[in-house]
C-alpha atoms as one frame of an Amber mdcrd trajectory, in Angstrom:
protein
   3.251  24.816  26.553   1.933  27.935  26.724   2.116  29.735  30.428  -0.941
  29.169  32.376  -2.859  32.657  32.600  -4.078  33.982  35.762  -7.481  34.878
  36.879  -7.279  38.336  36.180  -5.812  37.897  32.394  -8.658  35.921  31.569
 -11.379  38.256  33.253  -9.545  41.157  31.177 -10.230  39.876  27.716 -14.103
  39.933  28.337 -15.949  42.359  26.122 -18.155  43.919  29.175 -18.792  43.397
  33.072 -21.853  41.070  32.116 -19.655  38.603  30.511 -17.281  38.619  33.412
 -20.084  37.645  35.627 -21.788  35.188  33.094 -17.935  33.514  32.721 -17.401
  33.272  36.396 -21.118  31.788  36.226 -20.049  28.700  34.347 -16.374  28.155
  35.451 -17.153  25.094  37.720 -16.543  21.659  36.711 -19.925  20.536  36.793
 -20.757  22.707  33.626 -18.508  21.193  31.880 -18.423  16.858  31.785 -16.009
  16.568  28.519 -12.824  19.409  28.908  -9.152  19.182  28.308  -5.973  20.876
  27.207  -2.932  20.384  24.984   0.237  22.518  24.585  -1.724  25.007  22.609
  -5.084  24.124  22.405  -8.382  23.766  25.363 -11.490  22.540  24.638 -14.736
  21.817  26.681 -18.209  21.207  26.351 -20.793  23.218  28.214 -24.049  22.322
  29.889 -26.523  24.912  28.547 -30.084  25.293  29.018 -30.696  22.847  25.576
 -30.460  19.343  25.127 -26.986  19.730  23.519 -23.918  21.418  25.233 -22.096
  24.204  23.769 -18.580  23.536  22.160 -16.026  25.983  23.081 -12.258  26.161
  22.380  -9.447  28.467  22.502  -6.048  28.073  20.770  -3.602  29.623  23.385
  -0.878  30.212  20.812  -2.772  33.261  18.918  -5.211  33.361  21.218  -8.135
  32.587  19.173 -11.628  31.492  20.308 -14.666  29.810  18.843 -17.759  28.405
  20.305 -21.253  27.137  18.787 -23.430  29.495  21.011 -25.611  32.415  20.009
 -23.762  34.903  21.539 -22.557  37.805  19.084 -19.654  38.491  22.145 -16.047
  37.859  21.580 -14.990  36.080  23.805 -18.233  34.669  24.749 -18.650  33.728
  28.310 -18.514  29.807  27.536 -14.897  30.417  26.133 -13.782  32.931  29.508
 -15.439  30.358  31.876 -13.346  27.282  30.348 -10.143  29.852  30.453 -11.042
  30.509  34.036 -11.302  26.728  34.373  -7.833  26.183  33.197  -6.265  29.218
  34.997  -7.339  27.282  38.009  -5.448  24.374  36.757  -8.863  22.304  36.849
  -8.718  21.613  32.936  -7.036  17.468  32.515  -4.565  17.494  30.242  -5.299
  15.203  27.098  -3.245  13.566  24.399  -5.476  14.259  21.601  -8.318  16.615
  21.060 -11.725  15.689  19.715 -12.184  16.265  15.689 -14.382  19.637  15.506
 -11.369  21.094  17.567  -8.410  19.245  15.222 -11.039  20.575  12.158 -11.035
  24.168  13.639  -7.457  24.483  13.928  -6.723  22.760  10.568  -9.012  25.834
   9.315  -7.181  28.407  11.100  -3.742  26.791   9.558  -5.357  27.026   5.725
  -6.460  30.407   6.220  -3.256  31.907   8.219  -1.188  30.197   5.059  -3.496
  32.148   2.133  -2.941  35.353   4.352   0.693  34.782   4.313   0.994  33.863
   0.623  -1.186  37.255  -0.033   0.951  39.250   2.146   3.986  37.700   0.572
   3.054  38.691  -3.065   2.089  42.140  -2.348   5.276  42.945  -0.548   8.164
  40.644   0.078   8.983  42.337   3.599   5.581  42.123   4.928   4.108  39.269
   6.852   0.544  38.050   7.480  -1.494  40.627   9.903  -2.297  38.478  13.363
  -5.742  36.944  13.930  -8.711  38.499  15.168 -11.614  40.588  13.937 -11.150
  43.230  11.705 -10.403  46.622  13.340 -11.972  48.818  11.542  -8.646  50.414
  11.022  -9.803  52.407   7.504 -12.030  54.617   9.443 -10.045  55.527  12.107
  -6.304  55.275  11.778  -4.780  58.576  10.912  -1.521  59.556   8.922  -1.157
  59.315   5.317   1.433  61.180   3.392  -0.172  61.189   0.041  -3.452  60.053
  -1.408  -4.881  58.054  -4.622  -4.912  54.360  -5.838  -2.843  52.653  -8.949
  -4.242  51.124 -11.467  -3.057  47.773 -12.962   0.041  49.126 -14.393   1.260
  50.918 -10.873   0.070  53.990 -12.106  -2.009  56.635  -9.886  -5.455  57.353
 -11.625  -5.807  61.018 -12.699  -9.165  60.942 -10.982  -7.582  60.211  -7.408
  -5.007  62.799  -8.296  -7.753  65.328  -8.483  -9.770  64.038  -5.682  -6.376
  64.405  -3.250  -5.767  68.039  -4.356  -9.599  68.683  -3.734  -9.056  67.158
  -0.326  -5.894  69.288   0.353  -7.233  72.258  -0.560 -10.548  71.658   1.447
  -8.461  70.925   4.462  -6.277  74.281   3.674  -9.449  76.264   3.666 -11.264
  74.713   6.719  -7.696  75.078   9.132  -7.544  78.812   7.553 -11.224  79.184
   9.044 -10.144  77.690  12.549  -6.845  79.975  13.042  -9.229  82.931  12.421
 -11.797  81.628  14.747  -9.254  81.097  17.350  -7.635  84.364  17.090 -11.122
  86.023  17.769 -11.468  83.841  20.808  -8.519  84.938  22.188  -9.423  88.754
  20.963 -12.387  88.879  22.877 -11.596  86.553  25.900 -12.562  83.489  27.425
 -14.107  84.604  30.285 -17.828  83.463  29.054 -16.375  80.277  27.797 -18.867
  77.989  29.708 -22.175  79.555  28.350 -21.289  80.678  24.884 -18.443  78.160
  23.711 -19.962  74.732  23.507 -22.132  75.680  20.634 -19.814  77.124  19.035
 -17.397  74.358  19.275 -20.160  71.856  17.826 -20.749  74.065  14.750 -16.869
  74.176  14.255 -16.361  70.714  14.295 -19.425  70.011  11.759 -17.832  72.531
   9.642 -14.161  70.791   9.970 -15.844  67.452   9.396 -17.223  69.116   5.930
 -13.607  70.166   5.331 -12.323  66.504   5.584 -10.404  67.521   8.388 -11.854
  64.887  11.025  -8.810  64.602  13.299  -9.283  68.141  14.063 -12.943  67.883
  14.394 -12.593  65.255  17.149 -10.175  67.332  18.832 -12.383  70.292  18.939
 -15.792  68.201  20.059 -13.881  67.315  23.202 -13.056  70.565  24.453 -16.044
  70.641  26.313 -14.352  68.044  28.826 -11.918  70.920  29.834 -14.954  72.924
  31.151 -14.817  70.134  34.121 -11.851  71.063  35.166 -10.986  73.811  38.315
  -8.252  75.000  36.264 -10.418  75.364  33.062  -9.236  78.671  31.925  -5.413
  77.709  31.483  -6.280  74.183  30.495  -8.804  75.813  27.624  -6.232  77.834
  26.617  -3.608  75.308  26.302  -6.253  73.070  24.042  -6.614  76.535  21.747
  -2.592  76.805  21.430  -2.110  73.129  20.209  -4.791  73.401  18.147  -3.350
  76.815  16.514   0.001  74.959  16.321  -1.727  72.138  14.144  -3.079  74.642
  12.015  -0.229  76.287  11.275   2.319  73.658  11.408  -0.200  72.436   8.233
   0.049  75.587   6.738   3.928  75.540   6.616   4.059  71.438   6.187   6.282
  72.487   2.991   9.301  73.536   5.084   9.151  70.592   8.209  11.119  67.657
   8.476   9.150  64.662   6.775   8.734  62.950  10.425   6.645  66.129  11.472
   5.305  66.252   8.420   3.486  63.021   8.820   2.704  63.456  12.338   0.830
  66.763  11.566  -1.284  65.128   8.552  -1.960  62.362  11.243  -3.333  64.631
  13.441  -5.230  66.298  11.106  -6.985  63.012   9.893  -5.071  61.657   6.918
  -5.302  58.104   6.483  -2.189  55.482   6.234  -3.786  52.001   5.035  -2.536
  49.039   6.504  -1.047  47.885   3.358   1.015  50.696   3.591   1.802  50.157
   7.110   2.665  46.373   6.541   4.783  46.818   3.823   7.124  48.797   5.303
  10.086  47.377   7.699   9.083  45.554  10.636  10.744  45.493  14.291  11.040
  42.042  15.872  11.463  41.376  19.569   9.590  39.635  22.525   6.825  42.275
  23.269   5.332  42.220  26.368   1.418  42.785  26.691   1.512  45.840  29.318
  -2.085  46.374  29.555  -5.437  47.680  27.915  -7.724  50.153  27.922 -11.224
  50.074  26.336 -12.928  53.764  25.616 -16.396  54.465  24.049 -17.017  57.391
  21.491 -19.824  57.934  19.348 -21.203  54.352  19.412 -17.879  53.141  18.679
 -15.368  51.352  21.020 -11.902  51.765  20.960  -9.139  49.258  22.613  -5.733
  50.584  23.239  -3.109  47.800  24.223   0.366  48.732  24.909   3.197  46.729
  24.680   6.975  47.103  25.276  10.127  45.287  23.355  12.347  43.231  25.957
  15.461  43.818  23.574  15.162  47.203  22.186  13.051  48.613  24.972  10.731
  50.322  22.656   6.849  50.934  23.336   4.278  50.376  20.777   0.120  50.668
  20.876  -1.527  48.561  19.237  -5.474  50.042  18.221  -8.545  48.128  17.263
 -12.290  49.304  16.800 -15.695  48.304  17.014 -19.201  49.357  17.353 -20.664
  49.205  20.340 -21.658  45.119  21.035 -19.519  44.202  18.576 -16.104  41.752
  19.084 -12.969  43.538  19.601  -9.668  42.277  18.906  -8.854  39.917  21.799
  -5.596  38.059  20.658  -3.248  40.183  22.784  -3.335  39.240  26.374  -2.438
  41.068  29.343   0.711  40.294  30.700   1.744  37.548  28.180   4.863  38.030
  25.993   4.725  37.803  22.311   7.613  36.980  19.713   6.409  39.067  17.001
   7.272  41.463  14.248   5.688  45.198  14.549   5.408  47.507  11.728   4.986
  51.297  13.020   3.049  53.756  11.656   4.890  56.882  10.364   5.493  59.971
  12.724   8.414  62.079  14.786   7.605  59.488  17.786   6.537  56.172  16.046
   4.216  54.770  18.515   1.190  52.914  16.771   1.512  49.563  15.151   0.109
  46.834  13.466   0.991  43.145  14.467   2.790  41.867  11.248   3.704  38.419
  11.920   3.578  36.590  15.316   6.123  33.651  15.992   4.858  32.181  18.861
   4.793  32.869  22.477   7.428  33.828  24.867   8.066  33.729  29.223   6.290
  36.066  30.825   7.326  38.102  34.044   7.921  41.692  35.020   9.329  43.979
  32.119  12.643  46.320  32.566  10.996  49.186  34.325  12.289  52.660  34.464
  12.777  54.977  37.662  10.327  58.319  37.603  13.179  60.685  36.100  13.853
  58.316  33.367  10.379  57.756  32.394   9.439  61.551  32.291  12.432  62.034
  30.542  10.967  59.856  27.821   7.376  61.347  27.867   9.233  64.695  27.301
  11.222  63.610  24.365   8.006  62.006  22.949   6.002  65.541  23.340   8.956
  67.289  21.939   8.353  65.418  18.647   4.355  65.465  18.708   3.056  67.976
  21.382  -0.682  66.582  20.525   0.159  63.633  22.457  -2.769  62.570  24.796
  -1.103  59.353  25.895   2.092  57.522  26.256   3.199  54.526  27.923   5.622
  54.160  30.919   6.717  51.193  33.159   7.922  52.374  36.565  10.113  50.613
  39.246  10.669  50.264  41.464   7.830  52.557  42.689   5.253  52.729  45.960
   1.812  54.361  45.468   1.943  56.954  48.162  -0.645  60.006  49.200   0.397
  63.650  48.873  -2.267  65.839  50.441  -5.601  65.376  48.376  -3.783  63.153
  45.457  -2.054  59.808  44.884   1.801  59.568  43.347   3.625  56.954  42.002
   6.974  57.600  43.913  10.830  56.032  43.525  10.858  53.945  46.091  13.055
  55.623  48.720  13.205  55.044  52.552  11.042  58.574  52.610   8.262  56.882
  50.403   8.349  53.153  51.378   6.398  53.654  55.057   3.252  53.418  56.198
   0.913  56.784  56.641   1.375  59.700  54.599   4.994  61.061  53.876   5.826
  64.672  53.952   4.722  66.594  51.225   8.739  67.756  50.810   9.567  64.295
  50.698   7.538  63.222  47.972   8.690  62.985  44.384   6.709  61.148  42.038
   3.770  61.599  39.184   0.371  62.006  40.051  -2.338  59.524  39.591  -5.065
  60.473  37.118  -8.068  62.364  39.177 -10.415  59.693  37.651  -8.474  56.559
  39.497  -9.574  58.007  42.794  -7.868  55.531  45.437  -5.867  53.173  43.992
  -6.791  50.153  46.338  -6.028  47.007  44.345  -2.258  48.786  43.496  -2.169
  49.283  47.690  -3.203  45.838  48.332  -0.400  44.097  45.807   2.167  46.655
  47.024   1.661  46.907  51.085   3.969  49.532  51.397   6.441  47.747  49.465
   8.240  48.464  46.085   6.452  47.222  42.794   6.680  47.382  39.171   3.347
  49.312  37.471   2.846  49.837  33.931   0.585  52.751  33.410  -0.891  55.062
  30.918   0.624  58.894  30.868  -1.544  61.467  30.332  -1.467  65.246  31.055
  -4.027  65.122  33.947  -1.956  61.959  35.441  -1.107  58.433  35.315  -3.989
  55.743  34.772  -2.415  52.640  36.384  -2.746  49.683  33.907  -1.064  46.457
  35.559   1.781  45.811  38.176   3.182  42.179  39.611   2.726  40.581  42.893
   5.586  39.084  44.702   5.424  36.042  42.750   6.026  37.999  39.371   2.091
  37.343  38.833   0.596  40.063  36.846  -2.402  41.671  38.079  -4.667  43.788
  36.496  -5.785  47.332  37.926
């Protein structure tokens, strides 16, 4: 039997705020004259504006969703509303499901078997990718050790070798130009960067795209964010230093260890295909879904889902992408635990992964947590291998949210911090929250001044809390 999700977990699956509002509007039993739940599937018929009801069902084991409404959102408000009723224990148990539900489940099993067969033919060690919409991975992923397709005999085609060599040449030329540009900026100073730099960055990013270095171009195009910071001069110098380090690393890649070389190529923008990743070794564990964060850039929405293995303690990041308004992968539910095999992209600090094979669900509950010093040591080790990291997952506990002057921290629980009011600045040792978080009201409400476990996304600007667990070990999305 799948453990029932909370209201927070269901609403976290919504593709946008309007879907959340719509789901709550249809989450009353009166809207669902027919509904039922079995151990791994949930279904119902929802009254709509027409004569015929909408048929919605959820495969809880994946999860996967189906509804015959015209909405292009995924999951739609009807599937979410049905899940909200289930979360409230308002859906009756059933011994059997209607034919339209069993037909859908049978079709899913057939597709999964075919996908597993194709994966087994291509690689004995690779499993079938998990369900959900395509994540546009090939256009966004990074980190390929070498390009080129193969013909039927397994040999690389000369034309592909030529294209790969030409790209290497273009990238080398683009990064050499970047090095010269950075040297000029440091030579003439950055005092006037706020006025002159944005236009230069835009032109430089275009030239780097032409040089087929999209990863570096994206980093340059994000430099304008630094100018909004109070300490923008030091931040800008730091960003320039990282760009220069990347360009120099690419130029000297032949003398570097393979994992570091892969990391640099990843940051430059070379791709690793899904097939290459899935053909590599996979790590099986009970992976707890710590939380997720969506971000929109250039009309493309990316979803970052963080996981942690219970046995190995290893972190993983599953990325998916979709154009604005289209469905993102909703198969990983915050707060749940999946028994799965994950295949990791190469690099010095392998973090990004694909779900190769899912074996089912597992009991949920708070994940193993680290104290602040141990978590910061993990971040430091990751940065040592990949200084261009912009985020890293942490699970802190027991910690309490405290205010230190005009900033908020997550501090190790101690008599100095577990109390009401503002602690003395000298008594506070913790990790600051990201300025965009503001006052963490929801976390404060759950904590009530008592120690809690918090999963968060580390960034150079501070932590972004993702989830916490209340006194009854129920997940709360922050």
